[in-house]
PDB file of N, CA, C and O in Angstrom:
ATOM      1  N   MET A   1      -2.193  25.428   7.949  1.00  0.00           N
ATOM      2  CA  MET A   1      -2.713  25.909   9.155  1.00  0.00           C
ATOM      3  C   MET A   1      -3.665  25.223   9.570  1.00  0.00           C
ATOM      4  O   MET A   1      -3.829  25.367  10.782  1.00  0.00           O
ATOM      5  N   GLU A   2      -4.288  24.614   9.145  1.00  0.00           N
ATOM      6  CA  GLU A   2      -5.405  23.890   9.521  1.00  0.00           C
ATOM      7  C   GLU A   2      -5.174  22.758   9.982  1.00  0.00           C
ATOM      8  O   GLU A   2      -6.142  22.240  10.538  1.00  0.00           O
ATOM      9  N   GLY A   3      -4.282  22.200   9.960  1.00  0.00           N
ATOM     10  CA  GLY A   3      -3.677  20.845  10.463  1.00  0.00           C
ATOM     11  C   GLY A   3      -3.404  21.194  11.950  1.00  0.00           C
ATOM     12  O   GLY A   3      -3.773  20.442  12.853  1.00  0.00           O
ATOM     13  N   GLU A   4      -2.712  22.414  12.188  1.00  0.00           N
ATOM     14  CA  GLU A   4      -2.329  22.918  13.554  1.00  0.00           C
ATOM     15  C   GLU A   4      -3.341  22.893  14.558  1.00  0.00           C
ATOM     16  O   GLU A   4      -3.055  22.443  15.667  1.00  0.00           O
ATOM     17  N   GLY A   5      -4.535  23.335  14.306  1.00  0.00           N
ATOM     18  CA  GLY A   5      -5.745  23.525  14.724  1.00  0.00           C
ATOM     19  C   GLY A   5      -6.159  22.401  15.365  1.00  0.00           C
ATOM     20  O   GLY A   5      -6.486  22.368  16.552  1.00  0.00           O
ATOM     21  N   ARG A   6      -6.156  21.266  14.443  1.00  0.00           N
ATOM     22  CA  ARG A   6      -6.525  19.979  15.158  1.00  0.00           C
ATOM     23  C   ARG A   6      -5.659  19.319  15.706  1.00  0.00           C
ATOM     24  O   ARG A   6      -6.156  18.490  16.467  1.00  0.00           O
ATOM     25  N   ALA A   7      -4.243  19.297  15.660  1.00  0.00           N
ATOM     26  CA  ALA A   7      -3.378  18.883  16.425  1.00  0.00           C
ATOM     27  C   ALA A   7      -3.439  19.598  17.930  1.00  0.00           C
ATOM     28  O   ALA A   7      -3.121  18.955  18.930  1.00  0.00           O
ATOM     29  N   LYS A   8      -3.889  21.025  18.002  1.00  0.00           N
ATOM     30  CA  LYS A   8      -3.920  21.335  19.280  1.00  0.00           C
ATOM     31  C   LYS A   8      -5.152  20.990  20.021  1.00  0.00           C
ATOM     32  O   LYS A   8      -5.210  20.974  21.250  1.00  0.00           O
ATOM     33  N   THR A   9      -6.393  20.643  19.016  1.00  0.00           N
ATOM     34  CA  THR A   9      -7.542  20.259  19.575  1.00  0.00           C
ATOM     35  C   THR A   9      -7.088  18.816  20.119  1.00  0.00           C
ATOM     36  O   THR A   9      -7.722  18.442  21.106  1.00  0.00           O
ATOM     37  N   ALA A  10      -6.198  18.031  19.690  1.00  0.00           N
ATOM     38  CA  ALA A  10      -6.043  16.680  19.997  1.00  0.00           C
ATOM     39  C   ALA A  10      -5.202  16.649  21.218  1.00  0.00           C
ATOM     40  O   ALA A  10      -5.310  15.703  21.999  1.00  0.00           O
ATOM     41  N   GLU A  11      -4.398  17.591  21.428  1.00  0.00           N
ATOM     42  CA  GLU A  11      -3.319  17.882  22.634  1.00  0.00           C
ATOM     43  C   GLU A  11      -4.500  18.392  23.869  1.00  0.00           C
ATOM     44  O   GLU A  11      -4.341  17.996  25.024  1.00  0.00           O
ATOM     45  N   ASN A  12      -5.335  19.033  23.615  1.00  0.00           N
ATOM     46  CA  ASN A  12      -6.467  19.425  24.593  1.00  0.00           C
ATOM     47  C   ASN A  12      -7.307  18.111  25.123  1.00  0.00           C
ATOM     48  O   ASN A  12      -7.454  17.723  26.282  1.00  0.00           O
ATOM     49  N   VAL A  13      -7.705  17.670  24.149  1.00  0.00           N
ATOM     50  CA  VAL A  13      -8.358  16.482  24.317  1.00  0.00           C
ATOM     51  C   VAL A  13      -7.460  15.406  25.283  1.00  0.00           C
ATOM     52  O   VAL A  13      -7.753  15.154  26.452  1.00  0.00           O
ATOM     53  N   GLY A  14      -6.413  14.881  24.619  1.00  0.00           N
ATOM     54  CA  GLY A  14      -5.559  14.246  25.281  1.00  0.00           C
ATOM     55  C   GLY A  14      -5.223  14.728  26.638  1.00  0.00           C
ATOM     56  O   GLY A  14      -5.393  13.813  27.443  1.00  0.00           O
ATOM     57  N   GLN A  15      -4.824  15.781  27.177  1.00  0.00           N
ATOM     58  CA  GLN A  15      -4.571  16.292  28.324  1.00  0.00           C
ATOM     59  C   GLN A  15      -5.858  16.420  29.334  1.00  0.00           C
ATOM     60  O   GLN A  15      -5.906  15.850  30.423  1.00  0.00           O
ATOM     61  N   TYR A  16      -6.810  17.191  28.844  1.00  0.00           N
ATOM     62  CA  TYR A  16      -7.822  17.549  30.151  1.00  0.00           C
ATOM     63  C   TYR A  16      -9.007  16.354  29.649  1.00  0.00           C
ATOM     64  O   TYR A  16     -10.028  16.813  30.161  1.00  0.00           O
ATOM     65  N   LEU A  17      -9.248  15.606  29.226  1.00  0.00           N
ATOM     66  CA  LEU A  17     -10.558  14.630  29.017  1.00  0.00           C
ATOM     67  C   LEU A  17     -10.007  13.291  29.878  1.00  0.00           C
ATOM     68  O   LEU A  17      -8.946  12.670  29.930  1.00  0.00           O
ATOM     69  N   LYS A  18     -11.055  13.218  30.390  1.00  0.00           N
ATOM     70  CA  LYS A  18     -10.827  11.767  31.553  1.00  0.00           C
ATOM     71  C   LYS A  18     -11.958  11.171  31.354  1.00  0.00           C
ATOM     72  O   LYS A  18     -12.948  11.764  30.926  1.00  0.00           O
ATOM     73  N   LYS A  19     -11.925   9.692  31.699  1.00  0.00           N
ATOM     74  CA  LYS A  19     -12.735   8.643  31.743  1.00  0.00           C
ATOM     75  C   LYS A  19     -14.070   8.890  32.458  1.00  0.00           C
ATOM     76  O   LYS A  19     -14.128   8.888  33.688  1.00  0.00           O
ATOM     77  N   GLY A  20     -15.405   9.156  31.494  1.00  0.00           N
ATOM     78  CA  GLY A  20     -16.605   9.256  32.715  1.00  0.00           C
ATOM     79  C   GLY A  20     -17.246  10.673  32.318  1.00  0.00           C
ATOM     80  O   GLY A  20     -18.374  11.079  32.598  1.00  0.00           O
ATOM     81  N   ALA A  21     -15.929  11.514  31.376  1.00  0.00           N
ATOM     82  CA  ALA A  21     -16.406  12.924  31.065  1.00  0.00           C
ATOM     83  C   ALA A  21     -17.142  13.038  29.840  1.00  0.00           C
ATOM     84  O   ALA A  21     -16.924  12.440  28.786  1.00  0.00           O
ATOM     85  N   SER A  22     -18.147  13.975  30.129  1.00  0.00           N
ATOM     86  CA  SER A  22     -19.109  14.037  28.655  1.00  0.00           C
ATOM     87  C   SER A  22     -18.697  15.162  27.896  1.00  0.00           C
ATOM     88  O   SER A  22     -18.291  16.202  28.414  1.00  0.00           O
ATOM     89  N   VAL A  23     -18.788  14.984  26.767  1.00  0.00           N
ATOM     90  CA  VAL A  23     -18.140  15.494  25.464  1.00  0.00           C
ATOM     91  C   VAL A  23     -19.205  15.492  24.269  1.00  0.00           C
ATOM     92  O   VAL A  23     -20.096  14.649  24.164  1.00  0.00           O
ATOM     93  N   LEU A  24     -19.008  16.452  23.467  1.00  0.00           N
ATOM     94  CA  LEU A  24     -20.005  16.701  22.283  1.00  0.00           C
ATOM     95  C   LEU A  24     -18.910  16.912  21.089  1.00  0.00           C
ATOM     96  O   LEU A  24     -18.322  17.974  20.881  1.00  0.00           O
ATOM     97  N   VAL A  25     -18.765  15.850  20.434  1.00  0.00           N
ATOM     98  CA  VAL A  25     -17.938  15.708  19.020  1.00  0.00           C
ATOM     99  C   VAL A  25     -18.647  15.844  17.703  1.00  0.00           C
ATOM    100  O   VAL A  25     -19.535  15.074  17.338  1.00  0.00           O
ATOM    101  N   GLU A  26     -18.204  16.864  17.015  1.00  0.00           N
ATOM    102  CA  GLU A  26     -18.780  17.095  15.738  1.00  0.00           C
ATOM    103  C   GLU A  26     -17.766  16.645  14.658  1.00  0.00           C
ATOM    104  O   GLU A  26     -16.582  16.948  14.800  1.00  0.00           O
ATOM    105  N   GLY A  27     -18.098  16.076  13.799  1.00  0.00           N
ATOM    106  CA  GLY A  27     -17.077  15.505  12.580  1.00  0.00           C
ATOM    107  C   GLY A  27     -17.696  14.494  11.496  1.00  0.00           C
ATOM    108  O   GLY A  27     -18.875  14.618  11.167  1.00  0.00           O
ATOM    109  N   ARG A  28     -16.957  13.582  10.998  1.00  0.00           N
ATOM    110  CA  ARG A  28     -17.713  12.861  10.200  1.00  0.00           C
ATOM    111  C   ARG A  28     -16.803  11.238  10.365  1.00  0.00           C
ATOM    112  O   ARG A  28     -15.663  11.067  10.799  1.00  0.00           O
ATOM    113  N   LEU A  29     -17.777  10.220   9.853  1.00  0.00           N
ATOM    114  CA  LEU A  29     -17.153   9.082   9.896  1.00  0.00           C
ATOM    115  C   LEU A  29     -16.386   8.681   8.855  1.00  0.00           C
ATOM    116  O   LEU A  29     -16.648   9.312   7.831  1.00  0.00           O
ATOM    117  N   THR A  30     -15.598   7.924   8.743  1.00  0.00           N
ATOM    118  CA  THR A  30     -14.691   7.228   7.527  1.00  0.00           C
ATOM    119  C   THR A  30     -14.586   5.617   7.908  1.00  0.00           C
ATOM    120  O   THR A  30     -14.411   5.166   9.039  1.00  0.00           O
ATOM    121  N   GLN A  31     -14.738   4.854   6.661  1.00  0.00           N
ATOM    122  CA  GLN A  31     -14.476   3.618   6.695  1.00  0.00           C
ATOM    123  C   GLN A  31     -13.246   3.172   6.267  1.00  0.00           C
ATOM    124  O   GLN A  31     -12.898   3.532   5.142  1.00  0.00           O
ATOM    125  N   ASP A  32     -12.471   2.432   6.944  1.00  0.00           N
ATOM    126  CA  ASP A  32     -11.258   1.918   6.131  1.00  0.00           C
ATOM    127  C   ASP A  32     -11.633   0.406   6.035  1.00  0.00           C
ATOM    128  O   ASP A  32     -12.265  -0.176   6.917  1.00  0.00           O
ATOM    129  N   ARG A  33     -11.149  -0.229   4.787  1.00  0.00           N
ATOM    130  CA  ARG A  33     -11.709  -1.723   4.520  1.00  0.00           C
ATOM    131  C   ARG A  33     -10.169  -2.144   3.968  1.00  0.00           C
ATOM    132  O   ARG A  33      -9.492  -1.445   3.214  1.00  0.00           O
ATOM    133  N   TRP A  34      -9.730  -3.622   4.596  1.00  0.00           N
ATOM    134  CA  TRP A  34      -8.692  -4.191   4.025  1.00  0.00           C
ATOM    135  C   TRP A  34      -8.641  -5.916   4.182  1.00  0.00           C
ATOM    136  O   TRP A  34      -9.573  -6.423   4.807  1.00  0.00           O
ATOM    137  N   GLU A  35      -7.881  -6.558   3.785  1.00  0.00           N
ATOM    138  CA  GLU A  35      -7.815  -7.900   3.390  1.00  0.00           C
ATOM    139  C   GLU A  35      -6.506  -8.236   4.061  1.00  0.00           C
ATOM    140  O   GLU A  35      -5.544  -7.484   3.906  1.00  0.00           O
ATOM    141  N   LYS A  36      -6.423  -9.281   4.767  1.00  0.00           N
ATOM    142  CA  LYS A  36      -5.261 -10.076   5.234  1.00  0.00           C
ATOM    143  C   LYS A  36      -5.373 -11.459   5.412  1.00  0.00           C
ATOM    144  O   LYS A  36      -6.080 -11.960   6.286  1.00  0.00           O
ATOM    145  N   ASP A  37      -4.653 -12.134   4.558  1.00  0.00           N
ATOM    146  CA  ASP A  37      -4.912 -13.797   4.869  1.00  0.00           C
ATOM    147  C   ASP A  37      -6.152 -14.341   4.341  1.00  0.00           C
ATOM    148  O   ASP A  37      -6.560 -15.452   4.679  1.00  0.00           O
ATOM    149  N   GLY A  38      -6.847 -13.480   3.405  1.00  0.00           N
ATOM    150  CA  GLY A  38      -8.003 -14.286   2.762  1.00  0.00           C
ATOM    151  C   GLY A  38      -9.473 -13.583   3.600  1.00  0.00           C
ATOM    152  O   GLY A  38     -10.638 -13.769   3.250  1.00  0.00           O
ATOM    153  N   LYS A  39      -9.073 -12.882   4.591  1.00  0.00           N
ATOM    154  CA  LYS A  39     -10.132 -12.512   5.306  1.00  0.00           C
ATOM    155  C   LYS A  39     -10.194 -10.954   5.241  1.00  0.00           C
ATOM    156  O   LYS A  39      -9.256 -10.162   5.325  1.00  0.00           O
ATOM    157  N   LYS A  40     -11.630 -10.684   5.056  1.00  0.00           N
ATOM    158  CA  LYS A  40     -11.870  -8.980   4.947  1.00  0.00           C
ATOM    159  C   LYS A  40     -12.079  -8.383   6.249  1.00  0.00           C
ATOM    160  O   LYS A  40     -12.736  -8.970   7.108  1.00  0.00           O
ATOM    161  N   PHE A  41     -11.607  -7.359   6.422  1.00  0.00           N
ATOM    162  CA  PHE A  41     -11.642  -6.403   7.601  1.00  0.00           C
ATOM    163  C   PHE A  41     -12.193  -5.149   7.528  1.00  0.00           C
ATOM    164  O   PHE A  41     -12.048  -4.586   6.443  1.00  0.00           O
ATOM    165  N   SER A  42     -12.844  -4.498   8.472  1.00  0.00           N
ATOM    166  CA  SER A  42     -13.025  -2.960   8.237  1.00  0.00           C
ATOM    167  C   SER A  42     -13.252  -2.469   9.603  1.00  0.00           C
ATOM    168  O   SER A  42     -13.460  -3.168  10.595  1.00  0.00           O
ATOM    169  N   ARG A  43     -13.183  -1.097   9.539  1.00  0.00           N
ATOM    170  CA  ARG A  43     -13.321  -0.262  10.966  1.00  0.00           C
ATOM    171  C   ARG A  43     -14.140   1.057  10.372  1.00  0.00           C
ATOM    172  O   ARG A  43     -14.142   1.412   9.193  1.00  0.00           O
ATOM    173  N   ILE A  44     -14.670   1.545  11.217  1.00  0.00           N
ATOM    174  CA  ILE A  44     -15.221   2.948  11.214  1.00  0.00           C
ATOM    175  C   ILE A  44     -14.530   3.685  12.389  1.00  0.00           C
ATOM    176  O   ILE A  44     -14.484   3.430  13.592  1.00  0.00           O
ATOM    177  N   LYS A  45     -14.032   4.636  11.677  1.00  0.00           N
ATOM    178  CA  LYS A  45     -13.523   5.911  12.742  1.00  0.00           C
ATOM    179  C   LYS A  45     -14.212   7.463  12.787  1.00  0.00           C
ATOM    180  O   LYS A  45     -14.609   8.085  11.802  1.00  0.00           O
ATOM    181  N   VAL A  46     -14.233   7.769  13.735  1.00  0.00           N
ATOM    182  CA  VAL A  46     -14.662   9.249  13.786  1.00  0.00           C
ATOM    183  C   VAL A  46     -13.533  10.187  13.726  1.00  0.00           C
ATOM    184  O   VAL A  46     -12.613  10.137  14.542  1.00  0.00           O
ATOM    185  N   VAL A  47     -13.608  11.281  12.503  1.00  0.00           N
ATOM    186  CA  VAL A  47     -12.713  12.179  12.456  1.00  0.00           C
ATOM    187  C   VAL A  47     -13.289  13.244  13.026  1.00  0.00           C
ATOM    188  O   VAL A  47     -14.363  13.577  12.523  1.00  0.00           O
ATOM    189  N   ALA A  48     -12.784  14.050  14.175  1.00  0.00           N
ATOM    190  CA  ALA A  48     -13.479  15.030  15.134  1.00  0.00           C
ATOM    191  C   ALA A  48     -13.178  16.298  14.314  1.00  0.00           C
ATOM    192  O   ALA A  48     -12.017  16.680  14.173  1.00  0.00           O
ATOM    193  N   GLU A  49     -14.098  16.872  13.839  1.00  0.00           N
ATOM    194  CA  GLU A  49     -13.880  18.551  13.468  1.00  0.00           C
ATOM    195  C   GLU A  49     -13.833  19.287  14.748  1.00  0.00           C
ATOM    196  O   GLU A  49     -12.850  20.022  14.844  1.00  0.00           O
ATOM    197  N   SER A  50     -14.576  19.282  15.679  1.00  0.00           N
ATOM    198  CA  SER A  50     -14.565  20.056  16.927  1.00  0.00           C
ATOM    199  C   SER A  50     -14.858  19.043  18.036  1.00  0.00           C
ATOM    200  O   SER A  50     -15.298  17.949  17.680  1.00  0.00           O
ATOM    201  N   VAL A  51     -14.663  19.280  19.356  1.00  0.00           N
ATOM    202  CA  VAL A  51     -14.703  18.852  20.536  1.00  0.00           C
ATOM    203  C   VAL A  51     -15.161  19.692  21.547  1.00  0.00           C
ATOM    204  O   VAL A  51     -14.463  20.676  21.792  1.00  0.00           O
ATOM    205  N   GLN A  52     -16.139  19.528  22.160  1.00  0.00           N
ATOM    206  CA  GLN A  52     -16.607  20.422  23.037  1.00  0.00           C
ATOM    207  C   GLN A  52     -16.634  19.677  24.709  1.00  0.00           C
ATOM    208  O   GLN A  52     -17.289  18.645  24.861  1.00  0.00           O
ATOM    209  N   PHE A  53     -16.043  20.157  25.636  1.00  0.00           N
ATOM    210  CA  PHE A  53     -16.211  19.342  26.877  1.00  0.00           C
ATOM    211  C   PHE A  53     -17.559  19.980  27.651  1.00  0.00           C
ATOM    212  O   PHE A  53     -17.849  21.150  27.902  1.00  0.00           O
ATOM    213  N   LEU A  54     -18.232  18.774  27.913  1.00  0.00           N
ATOM    214  CA  LEU A  54     -19.639  19.296  28.835  1.00  0.00           C
ATOM    215  C   LEU A  54     -19.430  18.962  30.300  1.00  0.00           C
ATOM    216  O   LEU A  54     -20.241  19.442  31.092  1.00  0.00           O
ATOM    217  N   SER A  55     -18.590  18.311  30.697  1.00  0.00           N
ATOM    218  CA  SER A  55     -18.457  18.501  32.179  1.00  0.00           C
ATOM    219  C   SER A  55     -17.233  17.800  32.493  1.00  0.00           C
ATOM    220  O   SER A  55     -16.564  17.071  31.760  1.00  0.00           O
ATOM    221  N   ARG A  56     -17.025  18.165  33.809  1.00  0.00           N
ATOM    222  CA  ARG A  56     -15.511  17.683  34.272  1.00  0.00           C
ATOM    223  C   ARG A  56     -15.952  16.621  35.317  1.00  0.00           C
ATOM    224  O   ARG A  56     -16.963  16.669  36.017  1.00  0.00           O
ATOM    225  N   PRO A  57     -15.046  15.700  35.289  1.00  0.00           N
ATOM    226  CA  PRO A  57     -15.075  14.438  36.251  1.00  0.00           C
ATOM    227  C   PRO A  57     -14.856  14.934  37.687  1.00  0.00           C
ATOM    228  O   PRO A  57     -14.257  15.979  37.942  1.00  0.00           O
ATOM    229  N   ASN A  58     -15.349  14.166  38.549  1.00  0.00           N
ATOM    230  CA  ASN A  58     -15.219  14.566  40.028  1.00  0.00           C
ATOM    231  C   ASN A  58     -13.861  13.720  40.160  1.00  0.00           C
ATOM    232  O   ASN A  58     -13.286  13.052  39.301  1.00  0.00           O
ATOM    233  N   ALA A  59     -13.448  14.010  41.819  1.00  0.00           N
ATOM    234  CA  ALA A  59     -12.301  13.413  42.068  1.00  0.00           C
ATOM    235  C   ALA A  59     -12.350  11.695  42.163  1.00  0.00           C
ATOM    236  O   ALA A  59     -11.330  11.034  42.363  1.00  0.00           O
ATOM    237  N   ALA A  60     -13.395  11.230  42.025  1.00  0.00           N
ATOM    238  CA  ALA A  60     -13.753   9.750  41.953  1.00  0.00           C
ATOM    239  C   ALA A  60     -13.514   9.629  40.468  1.00  0.00           C
ATOM    240  O   ALA A  60     -13.505   8.426  40.208  1.00  0.00           O
ATOM    241  N   GLY A  61     -13.333  10.289  39.470  1.00  0.00           N
ATOM    242  CA  GLY A  61     -13.214   9.809  38.240  1.00  0.00           C
ATOM    243  C   GLY A  61     -14.628   9.755  37.138  1.00  0.00           C
ATOM    244  O   GLY A  61     -14.695   9.555  35.926  1.00  0.00           O
ATOM    245  N   ASP A  62     -15.661  10.027  38.167  1.00  0.00           N
ATOM    246  CA  ASP A  62     -17.165  10.039  37.576  1.00  0.00           C
ATOM    247  C   ASP A  62     -17.781  11.292  37.091  1.00  0.00           C
ATOM    248  O   ASP A  62     -17.707  12.232  37.883  1.00  0.00           O
ATOM    249  N   ALA A  63     -18.377  11.512  35.958  1.00  0.00           N
ATOM    250  CA  ALA A  63     -18.623  12.506  35.468  1.00  0.00           C
ATOM    251  C   ALA A  63     -19.574  13.331  35.990  1.00  0.00           C
ATOM    252  O   ALA A  63     -20.564  12.670  36.303  1.00  0.00           O
ATOM    253  N   ALA A  64     -19.725  14.779  36.272  1.00  0.00           N
ATOM    254  CA  ALA A  64     -20.547  15.372  36.919  1.00  0.00           C
ATOM    255  C   ALA A  64     -21.916  15.441  36.184  1.00  0.00           C
ATOM    256  O   ALA A  64     -22.134  15.785  35.022  1.00  0.00           O
ATOM    257  N   GLY A  65     -22.787  15.029  37.147  1.00  0.00           N
ATOM    258  CA  GLY A  65     -24.260  14.798  36.681  1.00  0.00           C
ATOM    259  C   GLY A  65     -24.326  13.282  36.227  1.00  0.00           C
ATOM    260  O   GLY A  65     -23.456  12.795  35.506  1.00  0.00           O
ATOM    261  N   THR A  66     -25.510  12.507  36.738  1.00  0.00           N
ATOM    262  CA  THR A  66     -25.308  11.360  36.075  1.00  0.00           C
ATOM    263  C   THR A  66     -26.103  11.078  35.000  1.00  0.00           C
ATOM    264  O   THR A  66     -27.224  11.585  34.955  1.00  0.00           O
ATOM    265  N   ASN A  67     -25.656  10.236  33.975  1.00  0.00           N
ATOM    266  CA  ASN A  67     -26.372  10.143  32.294  1.00  0.00           C
ATOM    267  C   ASN A  67     -26.569  11.121  31.893  1.00  0.00           C
ATOM    268  O   ASN A  67     -27.678  11.339  31.405  1.00  0.00           O
ATOM    269  N   ALA A  68     -25.530  12.182  31.926  1.00  0.00           N
ATOM    270  CA  ALA A  68     -25.723  13.363  31.446  1.00  0.00           C
ATOM    271  C   ALA A  68     -25.202  13.244  29.869  1.00  0.00           C
ATOM    272  O   ALA A  68     -23.991  13.114  29.692  1.00  0.00           O
ATOM    273  N   GLY A  69     -25.980  13.280  28.871  1.00  0.00           N
ATOM    274  CA  GLY A  69     -25.661  12.936  27.549  1.00  0.00           C
ATOM    275  C   GLY A  69     -25.455  12.000  27.010  1.00  0.00           C
ATOM    276  O   GLY A  69     -24.920  11.954  25.903  1.00  0.00           O
ATOM    277  N   VAL A  70     -25.978  10.654  27.924  1.00  0.00           N
ATOM    278  CA  VAL A  70     -25.650   9.239  27.587  1.00  0.00           C
ATOM    279  C   VAL A  70     -27.046   8.903  26.555  1.00  0.00           C
ATOM    280  O   VAL A  70     -28.210   9.103  26.905  1.00  0.00           O
ATOM    281  N   ALA A  71     -26.687   8.440  25.437  1.00  0.00           N
ATOM    282  CA  ALA A  71     -27.857   7.700  24.566  1.00  0.00           C
ATOM    283  C   ALA A  71     -28.343   6.866  25.326  1.00  0.00           C
ATOM    284  O   ALA A  71     -27.620   6.307  26.150  1.00  0.00           O
ATOM    285  N   GLN A  72     -29.669   6.587  25.231  1.00  0.00           N
ATOM    286  CA  GLN A  72     -30.580   5.516  25.766  1.00  0.00           C
ATOM    287  C   GLN A  72     -31.136   4.883  24.769  1.00  0.00           C
ATOM    288  O   GLN A  72     -31.236   5.590  23.766  1.00  0.00           O
ATOM    289  N   PRO A  73     -31.594   3.662  24.648  1.00  0.00           N
ATOM    290  CA  PRO A  73     -32.488   2.971  23.768  1.00  0.00           C
ATOM    291  C   PRO A  73     -33.803   3.372  23.652  1.00  0.00           C
ATOM    292  O   PRO A  73     -34.583   3.539  24.590  1.00  0.00           O
ATOM    293  N   GLY A  74     -34.088   3.563  22.162  1.00  0.00           N
ATOM    294  CA  GLY A  74     -35.501   4.491  22.091  1.00  0.00           C
ATOM    295  C   GLY A  74     -36.534   3.113  22.450  1.00  0.00           C
ATOM    296  O   GLY A  74     -36.245   1.990  22.862  1.00  0.00           O
ATOM    297  N   PRO A  75     -37.906   3.769  22.085  1.00  0.00           N
ATOM    298  CA  PRO A  75     -39.196   3.011  22.474  1.00  0.00           C
ATOM    299  C   PRO A  75     -39.053   1.772  21.866  1.00  0.00           C
ATOM    300  O   PRO A  75     -39.472   0.798  22.492  1.00  0.00           O
ATOM    301  N   SER A  76     -38.441   1.571  20.546  1.00  0.00           N
ATOM    302  CA  SER A  76     -38.656   0.339  19.737  1.00  0.00           C
ATOM    303  C   SER A  76     -37.477  -0.570  20.173  1.00  0.00           C
ATOM    304  O   SER A  76     -37.236  -1.580  19.512  1.00  0.00           O
ATOM    305  N   GLY A  77     -36.713  -0.242  21.289  1.00  0.00           N
ATOM    306  CA  GLY A  77     -35.652  -1.061  21.856  1.00  0.00           C
ATOM    307  C   GLY A  77     -34.492  -1.045  21.302  1.00  0.00           C
ATOM    308  O   GLY A  77     -33.716  -1.933  21.655  1.00  0.00           O
ATOM    309  N   ASP A  78     -34.064  -0.128  20.365  1.00  0.00           N
ATOM    310  CA  ASP A  78     -33.125   0.169  19.637  1.00  0.00           C
ATOM    311  C   ASP A  78     -31.719   0.108  20.623  1.00  0.00           C
ATOM    312  O   ASP A  78     -31.746   0.738  21.680  1.00  0.00           O
ATOM    313  N   GLN A  79     -30.528  -0.645  20.260  1.00  0.00           N
ATOM    314  CA  GLN A  79     -29.466  -0.282  21.005  1.00  0.00           C
ATOM    315  C   GLN A  79     -28.486   0.560  20.549  1.00  0.00           C
ATOM    316  O   GLN A  79     -28.360   0.824  19.353  1.00  0.00           O
ATOM    317  N   GLU A  80     -27.822   0.977  21.366  1.00  0.00           N
ATOM    318  CA  GLU A  80     -26.471   2.108  21.137  1.00  0.00           C
ATOM    319  C   GLU A  80     -25.835   1.408  19.912  1.00  0.00           C
ATOM    320  O   GLU A  80     -26.124   0.233  19.685  1.00  0.00           O
ATOM    321  N   PRO A  81     -24.981   2.087  19.117  1.00  0.00           N
ATOM    322  CA  PRO A  81     -24.130   1.866  18.182  1.00  0.00           C
ATOM    323  C   PRO A  81     -22.731   1.048  19.068  1.00  0.00           C
ATOM    324  O   PRO A  81     -22.236   1.367  20.149  1.00  0.00           O
ATOM    325  N   PRO A  82     -22.439   0.145  18.327  1.00  0.00           N
ATOM    326  CA  PRO A  82     -21.232  -0.634  18.984  1.00  0.00           C
ATOM    327  C   PRO A  82     -19.867  -0.091  19.046  1.00  0.00           C
ATOM    328  O   PRO A  82     -18.854  -0.787  19.111  1.00  0.00           O
ATOM    329  N   PHE A  83     -19.910   1.607  19.013  1.00  0.00           N
ATOM    330  CA  PHE A  83     -18.780   2.162  19.529  1.00  0.00           C
ATOM    331  C   PHE A  83     -18.522   3.225  20.427  1.00  0.00           C
ATOM    332  O   PHE A  83     -17.363   3.515  20.724  1.00  0.00           O
TER     333      PHE A  83
END
């Protein structure tokens, strides 16, 4: 039954989330590692436990409210994570 809830969440996200919309995602990170042709690869994935829509995109496809919920570099010049 738990998988059914996640499937419904995924359907809603796929149907209603548009580029530029702000969302709050709670979950966990997982890392996949593998080797192919002697090269090592890895990737980090977010496994979402819950997704909350914070804004609706306007007709132009931009999120309502500028920079709402966008991470900014800290005072030490830290950069955003590459994902």
